[in-house]
C-alpha positions in Angstrom: 19.9 -42.1 13.8 17.9 -40.6 16.6 19.9 -37.4 16.5 19.4 -37.1 12.7 15.6 -37.6 13.2 15.4 -35.0 15.9 17.4 -32.5 13.9 15.3 -33.1 10.8 12.1 -32.7 12.8 13.3 -29.4 14.2 14.4 -28.2 10.8 11.1 -29.1 9.3 9.3 -27.0 11.9 11.5 -24.0 11.2 11.4 -24.1 7.4 9.9 -21.1 5.7 6.7 -21.8 3.8 5.3 -20.0 0.8 3.5 -20.7 -2.4 6.3 -19.8 -4.8 10.1 -19.7 -4.3 11.8 -16.3 -3.9 13.3 -14.9 -7.0 14.9 -11.6 -8.1 13.3 -9.7 -11.0 16.2 -8.1 -12.8 14.4 -5.1 -14.3 13.9 -1.5 -13.3 11.6 1.2 -14.8 12.7 4.8 -14.7 9.7 7.0 -15.2 9.7 10.8 -15.6 6.9 13.2 -16.1 7.1 16.5 -18.0 3.6 18.0 -18.3 2.9 19.9 -21.5 6.0 18.6 -23.4 5.7 17.0 -26.8 6.9 13.4 -27.4 9.9 14.8 -29.4 10.9 17.1 -26.5 10.6 14.3 -24.0 12.7 12.0 -26.1 15.6 14.5 -26.7 15.8 16.3 -23.4 14.7 13.5 -20.9 14.8 10.0 -22.4 18.1 10.2 -24.2 20.2 11.7 -21.3 18.7 9.0 -19.0 19.5 6.2 -21.5 23.2 7.4 -21.8 23.5 7.6 -18.0 22.2 4.0 -17.6 24.5 2.7 -20.3 27.5 3.8 -18.2 26.7 1.1 -15.7 27.7 -1.5 -18.3 25.6 -4.2 -16.5 22.6 -4.3 -18.7 21.1 -6.9 -21.0 19.1 -4.2 -22.9 17.7 -0.8 -22.3 14.3 0.0 -23.9 12.6 3.4 -23.8 9.3 4.9 -24.6 8.6 8.7 -25.0 5.1 10.0 -25.0 3.7 13.5 -24.7 4.5 14.5 -21.1 6.0 11.1 -20.1 9.3 9.3 -20.4 9.7 5.6 -19.5 13.0 3.7 -19.6 13.2 0.0 -18.9 16.6 -1.2 -17.7 17.1 -5.0 -17.8 20.2 -6.3 -15.9 22.4 -9.0 -17.2 21.2 -12.5 -16.6 24.7 -13.5 -15.4 24.4 -11.2 -12.3 23.7 -13.0 -9.0 20.7 -11.9 -7.0 22.9 -10.5 -4.2 24.6 -8.2 -6.8 21.3 -6.6 -7.9 20.8 -4.2 -5.0 24.2 -2.6 -5.6 23.3 -2.3 -9.3 20.0 -0.5 -8.5 22.0 1.9 -6.3 24.3 2.7 -9.2 21.3 3.3 -11.5 19.8 5.7 -9.0 23.1 7.4 -8.5 23.9 7.9 -12.2 20.4 9.3 -13.0 20.7 11.5 -9.9 24.0 12.9 -11.1 22.4 14.2 -14.3 19.2 15.5 -12.6 20.5 19.1 -12.8 20.9 18.8 -16.6 17.3 17.8 -17.2 14.5 20.4 -17.6 13.5 22.1 -14.4 9.8 21.4 -15.0 10.0 17.6 -14.9 8.5 15.6 -12.1 10.7 12.7 -11.1 12.5 10.6 -12.1 10.8 7.7 -10.3 12.4 4.3 -9.9 10.4 1.1 -9.7 12.3 -2.2 -9.0 9.8 -4.1 -7.0 8.3 -6.3 -9.7 9.1 -9.5 -7.8 6.8 -8.8 -4.8 3.8 -11.1 -4.6 0.8 -10.4 -2.5 -0.5 -13.5 -0.7 -3.3 -11.9 1.2 -5.6 -9.3 -0.3 -8.5 -7.6 1.6 -11.3 -5.4 0.4 -12.7 -2.5 2.4 -16.2 -1.6 1.4 -18.8 0.7 2.8 -22.1 1.8 1.3 -23.0 5.4 1.9 -19.6 6.3 3.3 -17.6 9.3 1.9 -14.5 8.3 0.0 -12.3 10.4 2.3 -13.7 8.5 5.3 -13.0 5.2 3.6 -9.5 6.3 2.7 -8.9 7.3 6.4 -10.0 3.9 7.6 -7.8 2.1 5.0 -4.8 4.1 6.1 -5.5 3.1 9.7 -5.9 -0.6 8.8 -2.6 -0.4 6.8 -0.7 0.8 9.8 -2.3 -1.9 12.1 -1.4 -4.7 9.6 2.1 -3.4 9.2 2.8 -4.4 12.9 1.8 -8.1 12.3 4.9 -10.4 12.4 6.2 -11.6 9.0 4.5 -8.7 7.1 6.9 -7.2 4.6 4.9 -4.6 2.7 1.3 -3.4 2.4 0.0 -1.5 -0.7 -3.4 0.1 -1.1 -5.2 -0.8 -4.3 -7.8 1.1 -6.2 -7.0 4.5 -4.7 -8.4 7.6 -6.5 -6.7 11.0 -6.4 -9.0 13.6 -4.9 -9.2 16.9 -6.6 -11.0 20.2 -6.2 -12.7 21.1 -9.5 -13.3 24.8 -10.3 -15.5 25.2 -13.4 -15.5 28.8 -14.5 -18.3 30.4 -16.5 -16.8 32.2 -19.6 -20.0 34.3 -19.9 -19.7 35.5 -16.3 -16.0 36.2 -16.7 -16.6 38.2 -19.8 -19.3 40.2 -18.1 -17.0 41.1 -15.2 -14.0 41.7 -17.4 -11.9 39.1 -15.7 -9.6 36.6 -17.6 -9.1 33.0 -16.6 -5.4 33.7 -16.3 -6.1 36.3 -13.6 -8.1 33.8 -11.6 -5.4 31.1 -11.9 -2.7 33.5 -10.8 -4.7 34.8 -7.9 -5.4 31.2 -6.6 -1.7 30.2 -7.1 -0.5 33.3 -5.2 -3.0 32.7 -2.3 -2.1 29.0 -1.8 1.7 29.3 -2.4 4.0 27.8 0.2 7.2 29.9 0.7 9.7 30.6 3.3 9.1 33.7 5.4 11.2 34.5 8.4 11.6 33.9 12.1 11.7 35.7 15.4 14.4 35.1 17.9 14.0 35.4 21.6 16.6 34.9 24.3 15.8 31.1 24.4 13.8 30.2 21.3 13.5 30.8 17.6 9.9 31.2 16.5 9.0 30.5 12.9 6.8 33.1 11.2 4.2 31.9 8.7 1.7 33.8 6.5 -1.9 32.7 7.0 -4.5 32.4 4.3 -3.9 29.1 2.6 -7.0 27.1 1.7 -8.0 24.6 4.3 -11.4 23.5 3.0 -13.6 23.8 0.0 -15.7 26.6 1.5 -12.6 28.8 1.8 -12.0 28.4 -1.9 -15.6 29.4 -2.7 -15.3 32.5 -0.5 -11.9 33.5 -2.1 -12.2 37.2 -3.3 -11.5 37.9 -7.0 -10.8 41.5 -8.0 -13.1 42.5 -11.0 -12.4 46.1 -12.0 -13.7 48.4 -9.2 -15.5 45.6 -7.4 -14.7 42.3 -5.7 -16.6 39.0 -6.1 -16.3 35.6 -4.5 -15.0 32.8 -6.6 -18.1 30.8 -5.8 -20.1 33.5 -7.6 -18.4 33.1 -10.9 -17.5 29.4 -10.8 -18.8 26.0 -9.6 -16.4 24.7 -6.9 -16.8 21.0 -6.0 -14.8 18.0 -4.7 -14.1 15.2 -7.1 -11.6 12.7 -8.4 -8.8 12.9 -11.1 -10.1 12.5 -14.6 -9.2 10.1 -16.2 -9.6 8.0 -13.1 -6.9 5.6 -11.8 -7.7 1.9 -11.9 -10.5 1.1 -9.5 -11.2 -1.9 -7.4 -14.6 -3.5 -7.1 -15.6 -6.4 -4.9 -18.9 -8.2 -5.0 -20.3 -5.4 -7.1 -19.2 -2.6 -4.7 -16.5 -0.1 -5.0 -13.7 -0.9 -2.6 -10.2 0.0 -1.4 -7.9 -3.0 -1.5 -5.1 -3.8 1.0 -2.5 -6.1 -0.6 -0.2 -7.8 1.9 3.3 -9.2 0.9 5.3 -11.4 3.2 8.8 -10.4 4.2 11.8 -12.5 2.9 12.3 -15.7 4.7 8.9 -15.6 6.5 6.5 -18.4 7.1 3.3 -18.0 5.2 1.3 -20.2 7.5 2.3 -18.2 10.6 1.6 -15.0 8.7 -1.8 -16.3 7.8 -2.7 -17.2 11.4 -1.5 -13.8 12.6 -3.4 -12.0 9.9 -6.6 -13.9 10.7 -6.4 -12.9 14.3 -5.8 -9.3 13.4 -8.6 -9.5 10.8 -11.1 -10.5 13.4 -10.0 -7.7 15.7 -10.1 -5.0 13.0 -13.6 -6.1 12.0 -14.9 -5.1 15.5 -13.4 -1.5 15.1 -15.2 -0.6 11.9 -18.4 1.4 11.9 -21.7 -0.2 11.0 -22.0 -0.6 7.2 -18.3 -0.8 6.6 -16.8 -4.2 6.0 -13.3 -5.7 5.6 -13.5 -8.9 3.6 -11.0 -11.4 2.2 -10.3 -11.5 -1.5 -7.2 -13.8 -1.6 -5.9 -16.2 1.1 -2.6 -17.7 0.0 -1.8 -19.4 3.4 -4.7 -21.7 2.9 -3.5 -23.0 -0.5 0.0 -23.4 0.9 -1.3 -25.3 3.9 -3.1 -27.6 1.5 0.0 -28.2 -0.5 2.1 -29.0 2.5 -0.6 -31.2 3.9 -0.8 -33.1 0.6 3.0 -33.7 0.7 2.8 -35.1 4.2 -0.1 -37.3 3.2 1.9 -38.7 0.2 4.9 -39.2 2.5 2.8 -41.1 5.1 1.2 -43.3 2.4 4.5 -44.1 0.8 6.1 -45.1 4.1 3.1 -47.3 5.0 3.0 -49.0 1.6 6.7 -49.6 1.5 6.6 -51.1 5.0 3.8 -53.4 4.1 5.4 -54.5 0.8 8.8 -54.9 2.4 7.5 -56.9 5.4 5.7 -59.4 3.1 8.5 -59.7 0.5 11.7 -59.2 2.4 10.8 -60.1 6.0 10.2 -58.1 9.1 13.8 -57.1 9.8 14.7 -56.1 6.3 11.5 -54.4 5.7 12.0 -52.3 8.9 15.4 -51.1 7.6 13.7 -49.9 4.4 10.9 -48.2 6.3 13.3 -46.4 8.6 15.5 -45.3 5.7 12.8 -43.1 4.1 12.0 -40.7 7.0 15.6 -40.7 8.1 16.9 -39.5 4.7 14.0 -36.9 4.5 15.0 -35.7 8.0 18.6 -35.1 6.8 17.2 -33.4 3.7 15.2 -31.0 5.8 18.3 -30.1 7.8 20.2 -29.4 4.6 17.3 -27.3 3.3 17.2 -25.3 6.5 21.0 -24.8 6.4 20.8 -23.4 2.9 17.7 -21.3 3.6 15.5 -23.3 1.2 11.8 -23.2 2.2 8.8 -25.3 1.4 7.1 -24.1 -1.8 5.8 -25.5 -5.1 9.3 -26.2 -6.5 10.8 -27.8 -3.4 7.7 -29.8 -2.6 7.5 -31.1 -6.2 11.2 -32.1 -6.0 10.6 -33.9 -2.7 7.7 -35.8 -4.1 9.8 -36.9 -7.1 12.8 -37.7 -4.9 10.5 -39.8 -2.7 9.8 -42.2 -5.5 13.5 -42.6 -6.2 14.2 -43.0 -2.5 11.8 -45.8 -2.1 13.2 -47.7 -5.2 16.8 -47.1 -4.1 16.2 -48.3 -0.5 14.6 -51.5 -1.7 17.3 -52.2 -4.3 20.1 -51.6 -1.8 18.6 -53.7 1.0 17.5 -56.5 -1.4 21.0 -56.6 -2.9 22.6 -56.8 0.6 20.1 -59.5 1.7 20.8 -61.6 -1.4 24.6 -61.5 -0.9 24.3 -62.4 2.8 22.3 -65.5 1.7 25.2 -66.3 -0.6 27.6 -66.4 2.3 28.9 -62.8 2.5 29.3 -61.3 5.9 27.4 -58.1 6.7 30.2 -55.6 6.0 31.1 -57.3 2.7 27.5 -57.5 1.6 26.9 -53.8 2.4 30.0 -52.8 0.6 29.0 -54.9 -2.5 25.5 -53.4 -2.5 27.1 -49.9 -2.4 29.7 -50.5 -5.1 27.3 -52.2 -7.5 24.2 -50.0 -7.1 25.4 -46.6 -6.1 26.4 -45.2 -9.5 23.4 -46.7 -11.4 21.0 -45.3 -8.9 22.6 -41.8 -9.0 22.5 -41.7 -12.8 
């Protein structure tokens, strides 16, 4: 009994804790971009070939596709009968089969992109805000914080939320272009040629091979403004015929706001089998350290704190368990006597200790489902213990010896209690 109690206590301390149980989302989205193509072109030349390639896997519940101007989206839902451990191999086959037909798709497409991470849940979310700071500076600090948090134990993945794609906008004046006799296509081609990245050559010495590169690529916005454009017999700067400015993609990507301020979010997901309480403690320590490294006016604030809710759930279960043991002991002592009541009181924590050991062996952590099941089982366990002990005590009063009374209690109550 002591060994079971110690093993159960050790298992309880090493059980993984999270808010929800781990599950496998058996769906993948294959997304392909083809800028400038019509919905019909996308459907015939991109969506249909991808659908046929996915059908060859044979392991699908259904395949659903959407074709829009410039975009193809195919949803692949795996069969429900597949086990979770079989899904990674299936996703590999999906990627492989789509990759095999990549050469037959239009050369202008971007992708395909595969998304199979729908099951990830973000327990901790932080918001980085900073009034008066340039977006590029905010993004740089967000990237640094992401790298720092990635080193925290039990952290699985960190995603940045609310990011906006930065662009350089060049707004040409049609009147100015017409006056100079320059077409918009000429300007576009000149910019593309100047900023092109292409292989050049190399220079070999007796000991080294030196890569040769052509200079002249744009490094900042001022270089774009000063870029020379040929207009007949004269040369003008791009900034003289166009407004060049930094901005964001239009239409904008989904933004994040926190307490009325624009923010960049950092969503933290726990790795499989991790302990959310330990993760929360480690993140809190790192959170306090990172706060001190930020410049004045920039803040890192909590948006969501799952470890706190999990700690409350586990604490509530422990409280219910303690109350149940105390109540059962008191009732048993008064109704069955000290010795019999003590047997009932010891049975409850001992069975729970064995349960924790089995949970640890099968890698079942503490979460909403398992805690709910334990609370329900606790009520049955209390009833069953009292019934069995009372039956044994009654038979001993009728003259049965201990072994015979225990056997009778088992034979007469085991099946009804299990059913």
